[in-house]
C-alpha atoms as one frame of an Amber mdcrd trajectory, in Angstrom:
protein
  61.491 -12.040 -34.072  59.087 -11.754 -31.080  58.285 -14.906 -29.145  54.769
 -16.210 -29.358  52.834 -16.818 -26.135  51.098 -19.803 -27.721  51.571 -23.167
 -25.990  49.682 -26.176 -27.158  47.165 -27.354 -24.522  47.711 -24.275 -22.303
  45.546 -21.217 -21.726  45.618 -18.030 -19.717  44.512 -18.107 -16.083  44.294
 -15.207 -13.650  46.034 -15.699 -10.290  43.565 -15.395  -7.384  46.048 -13.420
  -5.247  48.023 -11.053  -7.473  45.444 -10.960 -10.335  48.117 -11.306 -13.045
  47.676 -13.465 -16.136  49.697 -16.685 -16.200  49.706 -19.814 -18.316  48.110
 -22.929 -16.824  51.461 -24.692 -16.434  52.565 -21.850 -14.098  49.475 -22.079
 -11.843  49.182 -24.313  -8.762  46.319 -25.013  -6.420  47.113 -23.783  -2.913
  46.025 -25.385   0.392  43.038 -23.040   0.698  41.754 -23.869  -2.795  43.011
 -20.749  -4.580  44.683 -21.018  -7.986  47.908 -19.042  -7.623  51.176 -18.387
  -9.456  54.537 -19.630  -8.172  55.250 -16.300  -6.420  52.044 -16.514  -4.363
  52.186 -20.248  -3.659  52.661 -21.254  -0.016  52.788 -24.697   1.508  50.255
 -25.942   3.988  51.649 -25.988   7.518  52.734 -29.544   8.416  51.540 -29.311
  12.028  48.000 -28.823  10.799  47.785 -32.569  10.285  49.617 -33.596  13.448
  47.682 -36.183  15.460  48.188 -36.363  19.208  47.708 -39.600  21.105  45.908
 -39.472  24.422  48.092 -40.445  27.342  45.330 -40.933  29.899  47.031 -38.568
  32.319  44.817 -36.274  34.319  44.911 -34.407  37.590  43.703 -36.491  40.561
  41.000 -34.025  41.653  39.571 -30.657  40.758  38.509 -28.055  43.286  35.504
 -25.965  42.386  35.997 -22.223  42.804  34.229 -21.128  45.972  34.799 -17.399
  45.873  33.235 -14.855  43.584  34.417 -11.375  42.760  31.793  -8.715  42.285
  33.249  -5.666  40.625  31.714  -2.342  41.581  31.983   0.648  39.273  32.876
   3.853  41.077  31.966   7.381  40.120  35.333   8.033  38.467  35.647   4.620
  36.790  32.248   5.145  35.112  33.286   8.536  33.749  34.148   9.050  30.119
  37.651  10.403  30.812  40.522   8.341  29.431  42.760   8.494  32.516  40.020
   7.621  34.981  37.609   5.313  33.179  37.942   1.542  33.474  36.928  -1.233
  31.111  33.289  -2.362  31.385  32.510   0.684  33.542  33.149   3.670  31.287
  30.142   5.414  29.811  30.419   8.146  27.216  27.372   9.959  28.557  28.810
  10.165  32.090  30.233  13.694  31.798  28.407  15.229  34.735  31.567  16.096
  36.690  34.704  17.664  35.308  38.070  15.903  35.286  39.662  17.860  38.141
  36.747  17.149  40.483  36.946  13.398  39.834  40.743  13.329  40.301  40.422
  15.169  43.622  37.590  12.877  44.665  39.635   9.796  43.904  42.910  11.182
  45.136  46.190  11.425  43.217  47.728   8.339  44.854  44.790   6.083  44.018
  45.569   6.412  40.310  48.600   4.138  40.737  47.233   1.502  43.108  46.445
  -2.023  41.999  42.933  -3.337  41.310  42.507  -4.869  44.755  43.221  -1.571
  46.501  40.854   0.246  44.154  38.182  -2.314  44.970  38.729  -1.717  48.675
  38.552   2.053  48.211  35.302   1.675  46.261  33.902  -0.539  49.004  34.929
   1.803  51.819  33.564   4.887  50.030  30.293   3.066  49.346  30.082   3.713
  45.587  28.000   1.179  43.750
């Protein structure tokens, strides 16, 4: 004889995560307000409610930054080529020169120098 799915005082509810039908006694309300089955239920993280007491400790003084760095985009860093272009400089429409010309202009060793050396090379070459 097949079992009946009837339970007195219970009805079908659809889980908000897996979208399967479950009885109301199998559904729980999760921390984010979703009604979920026991497989999709997850506890709220306990450190979410952690309160930290102020200790009153602070550094004795703060020095304001007195130097500023002005980044200059060079001809090769503004190009649209992946190996030469740099963030905040690259432009997709900057395809005036071919890749080989820009590599020779920059030099093969400059590809592996750090940002400070590249900045100095840009400054010495006068690209702005």
